[in-house]
N, C-alpha and C positions, 0 to 999 in steps of 0.2 A: 628365812629372812629374820633377822633380829628386830626387836622393837625399835632400836635406834636407827637401823637401816630403813625400816618402814617409814618412820617419820622423815628422815632425810630425803627419801625418794619422793614423798608427797610434796615437799617444798621444791625439790628439783623439777618436778613436773609443772608446778605452777610458774616457776621462774622461766621454764622453757616456753611457756605460753605468754610471758611478759605480763604477769598479773600477780597479785597477792593471793595466797592460799586462804580459803574460807574455813574457819573452825567454829561451828556452832557449839554452844553448851546446852545440855539438857539434863535435868535432874532425874536420876534413876528412880523408878517407882512413882513418878508423878504423872497424872493424877492417880493412876493405879498402875500396878506392875504391868498388866496386859497392855494398857494404852501407851505406856511409856515405851515399851518394846516396839509397838507399831509406829509411834511417832519417830523414834530414832531411826528405824529402818527407812521411813519415808524421807527423813533428813538426808540419809546416806544416798538416796536415789535422786535427790533434788539439787545436787551441786556442792555438797560438802566435800572438802579435801581431807580434813581431819575432823574428829569429833571428840569433844570434851564431855565426859560422863560424870555428873555430880553424884558423889556419895553423900546421902543425907546425914546431917549432924545437928544436934540440938542447939549448938552455939556457934553458928557459922559467922565468925567475926568479920570476915572480909566481904560478906554479902549483904546487899541491901534488902528492902522489904519483899520484893518479888521472889527472889531466890530463897529467902528465909521462909516465906510462906510455902513455897513448893516443897522444900525439904521437910517442913513440919507435917504437911499433908502426907508425904511419903512415909515418914516415921509413924504417924498415926495409923497408916495402913499396914504397918508391920514390916516395912523394909529394913533389912539388916545389911551389914557389910558382906556377909556370906551370900545374901540374896543378890546384892549388887554384882558380885563376882559371877554368880550363876547367870544373871541377866547378860553380862558381858559375853559369856560363853555361848549363850543362846543367840545373840546377835551374830557372832561368828558363824554359828551353825546355819543361820538364815542367809548367809552370803555377804554380810557387811564386811568389806575388806579394807576400808579406810583405817588409818591409824586411830586407835582408841586410847585417849588419855584420861586416866582416872583422876578426878579432882576431889580431894578429901582432906579432912583435918587430922592432926596427928593423934589426938586422943583415941578415936576409934581404931586407928592403925596399931597403936600400942596395945590396946585392949585385945585386939585380934592376935597380936604377935607380929612384930615388924618383918622379920625374915620369912615367917609363914605367910604373911600377907603378900609380900612381893613374889614369893614362889607360887602361890595360888593365883595371883593376878596374871602372872606370866602364863600359867597353864590355861587360864581362861581366855587368853588371847589379847590381853591389854599390852600396850606398847610403852607406856610411861606414866608418870605421876606428876601432879601439881599439888603441893601441900603448902597452902598459904601461910600457916603458922609454924612452919619448920624453917628457922633461919639457917643460913649456910654454916654458921659456926657450930650448929648442933646436928648437922646432916650427915656426918661421916658414916654412921652405922647404916643408914638407909642407902647412902651412895654406894657403899660396899655391896649391899644386897642387890641393888639394881645392876651394878656392873657384873655381878655373878651371873645374872640372867640376861645381860645385854639389853636392859630396859633404860629408858631415859628418866632422869630426875630433873624436872624443869623448875628453875628458880625465877623469882620475880624481882623486878627493879621498878622503883617509883620515880616520878618526876623530881622528887627531892634528893635522889641518890647522887652523891658526889663521885668524883673520879676514882677514889680509892675503893668505894663500895662497888662501883661498876666493875672494876678489875677483879674484885673478890668474887662477885656473883657469877660473872661470865666464866671465870676459871673453874667454877664448880658445876656449871650447867651442862647438860647433854640434851641433844634433840633440838631445842631452840631456847630462846630466852623470852620470858613473858614480861612485856612492858605495860605497866599500869598507866592509863592515859589521863587519869584524874586523881585529885587528892580526896580520897574518900572510898566508899564501898561500891560494890557493883550496882548497876541500875541504869536503865536507859535515860539519856538526858537530851535536852533540846539542842545543845551544842557542845563541842569539845573545845575547852579553853586551855590556855597555857602554851608554852613553847614546845609542843609535842614533836614537831618535825625536827627541831634542833636537838631535842633529847634523843630521838632515834639516831640521828647522825652521830651524836657523841658516843653512843653505845656501839654503833657499827665500827667505829675506829678501833674498838677494843676487842672485837671478836669476829670470826667468820661464821658463827652460828646464825641461823635465821632469827629474825626479830619479829615477834607477833605482838600486836597491840590489842588489849582488852580493857574492859570496864567502860561503861557509859556510851557504847556505840549502839544507837537506837534505830537508825534508818539506813536504807540502801545508799542514800546520798553521803551519809557520814562514812559508811564502809568504803565507798568509792574514793572519798577524799583521803582517808588514811591509807588505803591500798596503794596510793601513788608513791608513798615513801616507806611503807612497812612491807615486810615479807609475808605477814599473815595478819588476818583480822578475826578477832574473837567476839562473838555476839551471843549473849545468854538471856538477860532479862527481857529484852525486846522480843525474843522468840517465845518465851513463856507467856508474855503479855498477848502476843498474837494468837497463841493456842487458847488462852483463857477467853478471848473475845469471840470465839467461834463455836458454833454448835458442832461442827465437824472438826475436831481438834487435829486429827491426822492430816487432813487436807490443808488446814491452815498452816501447819508446820511446814509442809512441803512447799506451799505457795510462798511463804515468807523467805525460806532459805533459797528458793529459786530466784526471788527478786534480789537478794543479796549477791548471789552468784553471778547473775546477769550484770549487776552494777559493777562488780569487780572485773568482769570480763570486758566491759565496755570502757574501763578506765585506762 
């Protein structure tokens, strides 16, 4: 099965159950390489439909303080792009079969070699990529490499995106479209403001791809609310916060993801 097919089937399964897909984000190598592997495996066992794996970078411009701190800790611990690919392969060897989406910034990818990175990520078992600082206007080379390996390249749309931008982005996206729910960086928030449901509806008119909403989703209640009109819900900072607040990080990750999963299934 190709990466694009694996992602598509995950959304089809959740749709068949009349619910949104749950996509937790976690930083590879945080707080340590060993612990992050154990945490991500527990996430996979606790109700995740897809998993977003963060590749640490020193200047994560789309991320707020929580994910910035986690990526810096991982970098200080010696994590590299090659190490992230190795961890992805280990997760597959451990039986994690959900779609794995690598989220990283363009500079480390270019330093690694774009075509080489896509090829090695495919070999490690990744299904697609989210590159927040790669605009669609400059994405042709990576899009070509991804199509060669049948992997998804997922682009983002913001609440401020107009109709022409929506058409441009959905025309280049594969797998699903990532909709940013807030005007700002990642980070759990008390509430989700703005005309989010109307924005999702406006994008849905332009594409048949699944629409996943991320940024700022901090509670099961928020996930449930967004899951009523989106095809997928992405939660990252709140998961890392839950891990940080517990002595048993692995158990905390599993418990929080299970709460999110139950909320979506009850919606």
